[in-house]
C-alpha positions in Angstrom: -29.3 -2.5 6.6 -32.4 -0.6 7.5 -31.3 1.2 10.6 -33.5 3.7 13.0 -34.5 7.5 13.2 -34.2 8.5 16.8 -38.5 9.0 17.0 -41.0 6.5 16.6 -43.7 9.3 16.6 -46.2 9.0 13.5 -45.6 11.0 11.4 -47.9 12.7 9.0 -47.1 12.5 5.6 -46.9 15.2 2.8 -46.8 15.8 -1.0 -45.5 19.2 -0.5 -41.8 19.8 -2.1 -40.3 20.5 0.9 -40.8 17.1 1.8 -39.6 15.5 -0.4 -36.1 17.3 0.1 -36.1 16.2 3.2 -33.4 13.7 4.8 -35.5 12.6 7.8 -34.3 9.4 8.5 -30.6 9.3 10.5 -28.3 6.2 11.4 -28.4 4.8 7.8 -25.2 4.3 5.3 -25.1 4.1 2.3 -24.2 0.3 0.4 -22.1 -0.1 -2.3 -22.9 -2.9 -4.7 -20.4 -5.2 -5.6 -21.4 -4.5 -9.5 -20.2 -1.5 -11.6 -23.0 -0.2 -14.4 -20.8 -1.0 -16.8 -20.2 -4.5 -16.1 -24.2 -5.1 -15.2 -24.9 -3.6 -19.0 -23.0 -6.3 -20.8 -25.4 -8.4 -19.6 -29.1 -7.4 -18.9 -30.3 -10.1 -21.7 -27.7 -12.0 -22.5 -29.6 -15.5 -21.5 -33.0 -16.2 -23.0 -36.4 -16.1 -21.6 -38.0 -13.7 -19.1 -36.8 -13.7 -14.9 -38.5 -11.1 -13.9 -39.2 -11.6 -9.9 -38.5 -10.3 -6.5 -36.5 -11.9 -4.0 -37.4 -10.4 -0.6 -35.2 -10.9 2.4 -36.9 -10.3 5.7 -34.8 -10.0 8.8 -33.3 -8.2 12.1 -31.1 -5.4 12.1 -27.5 -7.4 11.9 -28.9 -10.9 10.4 -27.0 -10.8 7.7 -29.5 -8.7 5.0 -27.0 -6.9 3.1 -24.3 -9.0 3.3 -26.2 -12.1 1.8 -28.2 -9.5 -1.3 -25.6 -8.2 -2.3 -23.5 -11.7 -2.6 -26.3 -13.3 -4.3 -26.9 -9.7 -7.0 -23.2 -10.6 -7.9 -23.6 -13.9 -8.6 -26.6 -13.7 -10.4 -24.9 -10.9 -12.5 -21.5 -12.7 -13.2 -23.8 -15.8 -14.3 -25.6 -14.1 -17.0 -28.7 -13.2 -15.0 -30.6 -9.5 -14.9 -30.6 -8.2 -11.5 -30.7 -5.4 -8.7 -30.6 -4.9 -4.9 -32.3 -2.8 -3.2 -31.5 -2.0 0.2 -32.9 -0.5 3.0 -30.7 2.1 3.8 -29.8 3.3 0.4 -33.5 3.8 -0.2 -33.9 5.9 3.1 -31.5 8.2 1.0 -33.2 8.6 -2.0 -37.0 7.6 -2.8 -38.0 7.6 0.8 -35.5 10.0 2.8 -39.2 11.8 3.8 -39.9 8.5 5.8 -39.3 8.1 9.4 -39.5 5.1 11.5 -43.3 4.9 13.4 -45.5 2.3 12.1 -47.5 4.4 9.2 -44.0 5.9 7.9 -42.8 2.1 7.9 -45.8 0.7 6.0 -45.6 2.9 3.1 -42.3 3.1 3.5 -42.5 -0.9 2.4 -45.5 -0.4 0.3 -42.9 2.1 -2.2 -40.2 -0.5 -2.4 -42.8 -2.9 -3.1 -43.9 -1.3 -6.2 -40.5 -0.3 -6.9 -39.4 -4.0 -7.0 -42.3 -4.7 -9.1 -41.5 -2.8 -11.5 -38.2 -4.1 -11.5 -39.2 -7.3 -11.9 -41.5 -6.6 -14.6 -38.8 -5.2 -16.6 -37.2 -8.4 -16.2 -34.5 -8.4 -13.2 -34.2 -10.7 -10.4 -34.9 -7.6 -7.5 -33.4 -8.4 -4.1 -35.4 -6.3 -1.8 -33.4 -6.4 1.9 -35.3 -4.7 4.1 -35.9 -5.5 7.8 -40.1 -4.8 7.0 -41.4 -6.4 11.0 -44.8 -6.0 10.2 -46.5 -9.6 8.7 -49.1 -7.8 6.8 -46.8 -5.1 5.1 -45.1 -8.5 3.8 -48.4 -10.3 2.8 -49.3 -6.7 0.9 -46.2 -6.8 -0.8 -46.8 -10.6 -2.0 -50.1 -9.5 -3.5 -48.8 -6.9 -5.4 -46.6 -9.1 -7.3 -49.6 -11.6 -7.6 -51.8 -9.2 -9.5 -49.3 -8.2 -11.9 -48.3 -12.1 -12.5 -44.6 -11.9 -10.8 -43.1 -14.9 -8.4 -42.7 -13.7 -5.0 -40.0 -15.6 -2.8 -39.8 -14.6 1.1 -36.6 -15.5 2.7 -36.8 -15.1 6.2 -33.0 -14.3 7.1 -33.4 -16.2 11.0 -30.6 -14.8 13.2 -30.8 -15.1 16.7 -31.1 -11.6 18.6 -28.2 -12.1 20.4 -26.1 -13.0 17.2 -27.4 -9.6 15.8 -26.6 -7.8 19.0 -23.1 -9.4 19.1 -22.4 -8.2 15.4 -23.9 -4.6 15.7 -21.6 -3.5 13.0 -23.0 0.4 14.0 -23.5 0.0 17.3 -27.4 0.5 17.1 -28.4 -2.4 19.1 -26.0 -0.4 22.3 -27.7 2.5 21.5 -31.1 1.2 21.2 -30.5 -0.6 24.6 -29.1 2.6 26.1 -32.4 4.4 25.4 -31.1 6.7 22.6 -32.8 5.2 19.6 -36.3 4.1 20.7 -39.0 2.2 18.5 -36.1 -0.8 17.4 -37.0 -3.5 16.1 -36.2 -6.4 18.1 -36.1 -4.0 21.4 -38.0 -2.3 22.0 -40.7 -3.0 18.8 -41.8 -6.3 17.7 -40.7 -8.6 14.4 -43.3 -10.5 13.6 -41.9 -14.0 11.7 -42.8 -15.0 8.5 -44.9 -17.6 9.4 -44.9 -19.7 5.7 -41.7 -18.3 4.1 -40.0 -19.6 0.7 -36.9 -20.4 2.2 -35.1 -19.8 5.8 -31.4 -18.9 5.7 -29.9 -19.3 9.5 -27.2 -16.9 9.1 -25.3 -18.4 12.4 -24.7 -21.7 11.5 -24.5 -20.7 6.8 -21.7 -19.4 5.6 -22.2 -16.5 3.2 -21.7 -19.1 0.2 -24.1 -21.2 1.9 -26.9 -19.4 2.1 -25.9 -18.0 -2.1 -26.2 -21.7 -2.8 -29.4 -22.2 -1.2 -31.1 -19.1 -2.7 -29.7 -20.3 -6.0 -31.0 -23.7 -5.4 -34.6 -22.7 -5.0 -34.3 -20.2 -7.7 -33.5 -22.9 -10.0 -36.4 -24.3 -8.6 -38.9 -21.9 -10.2 -37.0 -21.9 -13.1 -35.6 -18.7 -12.7 -32.1 -19.3 -12.5 -30.9 -22.1 -15.5 -29.1 -25.0 -14.3 -26.4 -24.2 -16.8 -25.6 -21.0 -15.8 -23.2 -21.8 -13.6 -21.0 -24.9 -15.2 -18.6 -26.9 -13.0 -15.0 -27.6 -14.2 -15.1 -30.3 -16.5 -11.7 -32.2 -16.0 -10.6 -34.8 -18.3 -9.1 -37.5 -15.9 -10.5 -41.0 -15.9 -12.3 -41.4 -12.3 -10.6 -43.7 -9.8 -12.2 -46.7 -10.1 -12.1 -47.4 -13.5 -8.6 -46.5 -14.0 -7.3 -49.6 -14.3 -9.4 -50.9 -16.7 -8.5 -47.5 -18.8 -4.1 -48.2 -18.3 -5.5 -51.8 -19.5 -7.4 -50.3 -22.6 -4.5 -47.7 -23.3 -2.0 -50.7 -23.9 -4.2 -52.5 -26.3 -4.4 -48.9 -28.4 -3.0 -47.9 -31.2 -0.3 -44.8 -30.3 0.7 -42.0 -31.0 3.3 -40.1 -30.1 3.4 -36.3 -28.5 5.7 -33.9 -27.9 6.2 -31.5 -24.3 4.1 -28.6 -26.2 1.4 -31.0 -26.6 1.8 -32.8 -23.1 0.9 -29.3 -22.1 -2.1 -28.1 -23.7 -3.0 -32.3 -22.7 -2.7 -30.9 -19.2 -4.4 -28.1 -20.2 -7.2 -30.2 -21.1 -7.2 -32.6 -18.2 -7.7 -30.2 -15.5 -10.4 -28.6 -16.8 -8.7 -24.9 -17.9 -10.8 -25.5 -21.2 -14.1 -26.3 -19.9 -16.1 -27.3 -21.8 -14.1 -28.7 -24.1 -14.2 -32.8 -23.9 -10.7 -33.0 -25.0 -8.5 -31.7 -28.3 -11.2 -29.4 -30.6 -12.9 -31.4 -33.0 -13.2 -29.7 -36.4 -16.9 -28.0 -35.7 -15.3 -26.4 -32.5 -11.6 -25.1 -34.4 -14.0 -23.5 -37.1 -15.6 -21.8 -34.1 -12.8 -20.9 -32.4 -10.7 -19.6 -35.6 -13.2 -18.0 -36.8 -15.8 -16.5 -33.9 -13.6 -16.7 -30.7 -16.0 -18.6 -29.7 -17.2 -21.9 -28.7 -21.2 -21.8 -29.9 -22.6 -24.7 -29.0 -24.8 -24.5 -25.7 -24.4 -20.4 -25.3 -21.4 -18.2 -26.7 -18.4 -19.7 -24.4 -14.9 -17.3 -24.9 -12.7 -19.5 -26.1 -9.8 -17.9 -28.5 -7.4 -20.2 -29.2 -7.3 -23.7 -31.1 -6.6 -26.2 -28.2 -5.9 -28.7 -30.9 -3.4 -31.7 -31.6 -1.5 -31.9 -35.0 -0.4 -35.5 -36.4 1.9 -36.3 -39.5 0.4 -37.2 -42.5 1.7 -41.0 -42.0 -0.2 -41.1 -38.2 -2.9 -39.9 -40.2 -3.4 -43.3 -42.8 -2.1 -45.6 -39.8 -5.1 -45.0 -37.1 -7.6 -43.6 -39.3 -10.6 -45.3 -38.7 -9.7 -46.9 -35.3 -12.3 -46.2 -32.2 -9.5 -45.0 -30.0 -5.8 -44.6 -29.6 -3.5 -44.0 -26.9 -0.6 -40.6 -26.0 2.5 -41.1 -25.7 3.9 -38.8 -23.9 8.6 -40.0 -23.5 7.7 -43.7 -23.8 4.5 -43.4 -21.3 0.5 -43.9 -21.9 -0.6 -40.4 -20.7 -4.3 -40.4 -22.6 -6.3 -42.3 -24.3 -8.3 -39.9 -27.2 -12.0 -41.4 -28.3 -13.5 -41.2 -31.6 -11.1 -40.0 -33.1 -11.5 -36.8 -36.1 -8.9 -36.3 -38.3 -9.4 -33.1 -40.6 -6.9 -30.4 -42.4 -4.0 -28.7 -40.9 -4.7 -25.6 -42.7 -1.5 -23.4 -40.5 -1.0 -20.7 -43.0 -5.0 -19.7 -42.5 -4.4 -21.3 -39.0 -2.3 -18.8 -37.6 -3.3 -15.4 -40.4 -6.3 -15.8 -38.1 -4.7 -16.9 -34.8 -1.6 -14.1 -35.2 -2.3 -11.8 -37.6 0.2 -12.3 -39.3 2.1 -15.8 -41.2 5.6 -14.6 -40.0 7.6 -18.0 -39.9 10.3 -16.8 -37.3 7.6 -16.2 -34.5 8.6 -18.6 -32.7 5.2 -19.9 -31.6 4.3 -19.8 -36.2 7.5 -21.3 -36.7 6.3 -24.6 -34.1 2.8 -24.9 -36.3 4.7 -25.0 -39.7 7.0 -27.6 -38.4 3.7 -29.9 -37.1 1.8 -32.0 -38.7 -0.2 -32.0 -41.5 -3.2 -32.8 -39.7 -5.1 -32.3 -36.8 -7.1 -34.8 -35.2 -9.9 -34.2 -32.0 -11.6 -36.8 -29.5 -12.7 -37.0 -26.3 -9.6 -37.2 -24.1 -9.4 -39.6 -20.8 -6.2 -38.7 -19.8 -5.1 -41.6 -17.1 -3.0 -40.5 -14.6 -2.1 -36.8 -13.0 0.7 -34.8 -15.3 3.8 -34.1 -12.6 6.6 -32.7 -14.0 8.8 -33.7 -11.4 11.0 -29.7 -11.4 10.3 -28.6 -7.7 7.4 -26.8 -8.8 4.6 -29.0 -8.9 3.1 -28.4 -5.9 2.1 -24.5 -7.2 0.5 -26.5 -10.0 -3.1 -25.9 -8.4 -5.9 -27.2 -10.8 -9.3 -24.4 -11.7 -11.1 -26.9 -8.6 -8.0 -27.1 -6.3 -8.3 -22.9 -6.6 -11.6 -23.1 -6.1 -11.3 -25.1 -2.9 -8.2 -22.7 -1.9 -10.4 -19.6 -2.4 -12.7 -21.2 0.0 -10.5 -21.8 2.7 -9.5 -18.1 3.0 -13.2 -17.3 3.1 -12.3 -14.8 -0.6 -15.4 -12.7 -1.2 -13.5 -11.4 -4.8 -10.8 -12.9 -6.6 -8.2 -11.2 -8.8 -6.1 -12.4 -11.3 -2.7 -11.4 -12.5 -1.5 -13.0 -15.6 2.6 -12.7 -16.1 5.7 -14.4 -18.0 7.6 -11.6 -16.6 9.3 -11.3 -13.6 7.6 -8.7 -11.2 8.6 -5.4 -10.6 7.4 -2.5 -7.9 4.8 -1.4 -11.3 3.6 -4.2 -11.2 3.0 -4.5 -7.4 1.5 -1.2 -7.5 -1.8 -2.1 -10.1 -1.9 -4.9 -7.5 -2.2 -2.8 -4.3 -4.9 -0.1 -6.2 -6.9 -3.4 -7.4 -6.9 -4.6 -3.8 -7.6 -0.9 -2.3 -10.4 -0.5 -4.8 -12.2 -3.8 -4.1 -12.2 -3.1 -0.2 -13.4 0.6 -1.0 -16.2 -1.3 -3.2 -17.2 -3.2 0.1 -15.7 -6.7 -0.7 -14.1 -7.5 3.0 -11.5 -10.3 1.4 -10.1 -10.0 -1.6 -7.5 -12.3 -2.8 -4.7 -11.8 -5.0 -3.6 -15.0 -8.1 -0.6 -14.3 -8.8 -0.4 -16.8 -11.8 2.2 -16.9 -13.7 2.1 -18.4 -17.4 4.6 -21.7 -16.9 4.0 -23.8 -19.7 6.1 -23.4 -23.5 8.0 -20.2 -23.6 10.5 -18.0 -25.8 14.5 -18.8 -25.3 14.7 -15.1 -24.7 12.7 -14.9 -21.5 12.9 -16.0 -18.3 13.0 -19.7 -17.4 10.4 -20.6 -14.9 12.0 -21.7 -11.9 13.7 -18.6 -11.8 11.0 -16.3 -11.9 8.9 -18.3 -9.5 12.5 -17.8 -7.0 11.7 -14.5 -7.9 7.7 -14.1 -7.2 9.0 -15.4 -4.0 11.9 -12.5 -3.0 9.0 -10.4 -3.8 6.2 -12.2 -1.3 9.2 -12.1 1.5 9.6 -8.9 1.3 6.1 -7.6 1.6 5.5 -5.9 -1.7 2.5 -7.9 -1.9 1.0 -9.4 1.2 1.7 -13.4 1.6 -1.7 -13.7 3.6 -3.9 -12.4 0.7 -2.2 -14.3 -2.4 -2.1 -17.0 -3.6 1.1 -18.0 -5.9 0.1 -20.8 -8.7 1.5 -21.9 -11.9 -1.1 -22.3 -15.0 -0.1 -24.8 -16.7 -0.9 -23.2 -20.9 1.5 -22.8 -23.3 2.7 -19.1 -24.6 1.4 -18.3 -27.9 2.0 -14.4 -27.7 -0.6 -13.7 -29.8 -1.7 -10.7 -28.7 -4.9 -9.7 -27.6 -6.5 -13.1 -29.1 -4.3 -15.0 -26.4 -5.6 -12.6 -23.7 -8.6 -13.5 -23.9 -7.6 -16.8 -23.5 -5.6 -16.7 -20.4 -8.3 -13.9 -19.2 -11.1 -16.6 -19.6 -9.1 -19.7 -17.8 -9.1 -17.9 -15.1 -12.5 -17.2 -14.8 -12.6 -21.2 -14.6 -10.7 -20.9 -11.6 -13.3 -18.6 -10.0 -11.8 -15.5 -10.6 -14.5 -12.3 -10.9 -11.7 -9.9 -11.4 -8.7 -9.6 -13.9 -5.8 -7.1 -14.3 -5.0 -6.7 -18.0 -1.5 -5.0 -18.7 -0.1 -3.5 -21.6 0.6 -5.2 -24.9 -0.3 -8.1 -23.3 0.6 -11.6 -24.5 2.0 -8.9 -27.1 6.0 -9.3 -28.6 8.4 -7.0 -31.1 7.7 -8.2 -34.9 10.8 -11.3 -35.6 11.7 -8.8 -39.1 10.6 -5.2 -37.8 11.5 -5.2 -34.4 8.2 -3.0 -34.3 5.4 -4.1 -31.5 3.7 -6.7 -33.1 0.0 -5.3 -31.4 -0.9 -2.6 -30.9 0.1 -2.2 -26.9 -3.7 -1.2 -25.5 -5.9 -3.7 -27.9 -5.4 -6.2 -25.6 -7.1 -4.6 -22.5 -9.9 -2.7 -25.4 -10.5 -5.9 -26.8 -11.4 -7.9 -23.2 -13.5 -5.3 -22.4 -15.5 -6.3 -25.6 -15.3 -10.0 -25.8 -18.0 -12.2 -25.5 -18.8 -14.7 -23.1 -16.4 -13.2 -20.4 -19.8 -11.5 -18.6 -18.2 -13.9 -15.2 -15.5 -11.5 -15.3 -14.7 -7.9 -15.0 -11.8 -6.4 -16.5 -9.4 -4.5 -14.1 -7.6 -1.8 -16.8 -4.2 -1.1 -16.6 -2.7 2.3 -15.5 0.9 3.0 -16.9 3.2 3.3 -13.6 6.5 4.3 -14.4 9.2 4.9 -11.9 9.0 8.7 -10.1 12.4 9.8 -9.6 11.2 12.7 -6.9 9.2 9.8 -5.1 12.1 7.4 -5.6 9.4 5.3 -6.1 7.4 3.4 -8.6 4.0 5.6 -9.3 1.3 6.2 -11.5 2.1 8.1 -14.4 1.1 12.0 -14.4 1.2 13.4 -17.4 1.7 16.9 -16.0 4.7 16.3 -14.3 6.7 13.8 -17.3 9.7 14.9 -16.4 9.8 13.6 -13.2 9.4 10.3 -13.9 11.8 7.4 -15.9 10.6 4.1 -18.0 12.3 1.5 -17.0 11.7 -0.1 -20.1 12.1 -4.6 -19.8 15.3 -4.5 -22.3 16.4 -1.9 -19.5 15.8 -4.0 -17.3 17.3 -7.2 -18.6 20.6 -4.7 -19.4 20.9 -3.2 -15.6 20.9 -6.9 -14.4 23.1 -9.3 -17.1 25.0 -5.9 -16.6 25.2 -6.8 -12.7 24.2 -3.5 -11.8 21.5 -2.3 -9.6 18.2 -0.2 -10.7 17.1 2.7 -8.7 15.4 2.2 -5.3 11.9 1.8 -5.2 12.0 -0.1 -8.6 12.1 -3.6 -7.2 12.0 -5.4 -4.1 15.8 -5.9 -3.1 16.0 -9.7 -3.0 13.7 -9.8 -6.2 16.3 -8.0 -7.7 19.1 -10.6 -7.0 17.6 -13.9 -7.8 17.4 -12.0 -11.6 21.1 -10.6 -11.2 22.2 -14.6 -9.9 19.9 -15.5 -13.4 21.9 -14.0 -16.0 24.8 -14.8 -14.1 24.1 -17.9 -14.6 23.7 -17.6 -18.1 27.6 -15.8 -18.4 28.8 -19.6 -16.5 26.9 -22.0 -19.0 
């Protein structure tokens, strides 16, 4: 937002070196970008085609230009469109800090900005210019500068009535202008000339930020700046309600194949859209792309690092080969139809070597793979009914579409996800609290935490889902995490313990659900080697791989900070090597031993009620 100094007298421009270093504009505040330089650098040029243009946002102070511009910038960058915002206050602290607010200075201000915007657009970026720019003549000149260079220019009137802008008045500038402390303030004692024929009018008094962004995206798609596929919808594979009876009747007539519980969990993953854009279990082409490139390559680079496949026996393959459709049966119920099936060899050893980096048959998921069918069958999946497990936790199994609706209802402007398969201790909480704080500092107003425990199959010695959910509830009840800005939901995927390969899957699934930040911890999706007991994967590689992984451009990775118990502060704290004697690293093994033996951890390690849940779980094992 552009604001004002205390004088509107004509200022004589000078090229003298003294004037270049002078800060003449007052009452200006730097507006932080939501997109980091590292994140911007990852996406420049990731989508083919020249998209350079300028989106010029004009309107009164307080109309919402900065809010809209920063949100549009974030949306475009997160969808692979190179973009940069030029903001009025920011420009007046650098390039134009030697200009005041006289008519002549305002004219020169807009001239310089228009020329800079032209350069950004010429470089192939979508340049968003957010300036009051009160004079029609100056905006017209900005348009002509772009037209002369053959670059698209879109004038957008951010329209909010004066009384609404005065009510917002975050910086109190209208109040100062009404009191005569600021002269030449647009809308009070200086005229704003409304655009006569803008490409778009945003009514920010009646539309929220997301609605405004959608209107801008619609405009940019109409003008071929933003490709239509830049924002694909979640692809759910449930049969539509009006076709359900017909599909169920069809399923009863089809040859059937029995599936197990883990297979059913993958059916749920596909049905709810976590593996968007898959149409069903992977065909051989998709399987090979996944196995060799960790991505789907048809229609753009889309990260998908773990095979979503359905193994079948040789007997089933021979019985079903040549059919056009088959029913999938789980516990006696026909739950889905697999159409146009394609059978291909399940090369188990090769799959395991590539997916896990080992073929050790004592690895729990590898053991399941080796014992599964010798064939894989892919095809288009139609799931007949919403999947329920009737374990008292179904209300937490929110689909990506349902989560997006929740985020919208909470007016979230940033969603940061934390994946976990273990109980939450205060070190985890510290990292989540720190992420929330850093997002606020970056300019977000309503960051929301998605606390997203994995709810599919896990190995026998992991804490079961129902006990983990009780423990997470206790953490929220004690206020360690803020219930008002946290959503607890269950991620239906099985756990594969595939380290850096699997962590990409965990990350991209949350991206589909609307998360734009992902917290990655130490040794994500790792476990000890079954034979040696050493880490199967180098503990830092998961985070490093995520920062380099292709196809994750709508997410920013929040790297794990090492936390340990600070004996002096009697609390979990970020580790300081200079005072290493103050820290106690309480491992998961040690934590489980204390809980199993009924001991209490040091004060501040875990919320007391949450620790009580953990002790109760291990006591229940003794009774069993």
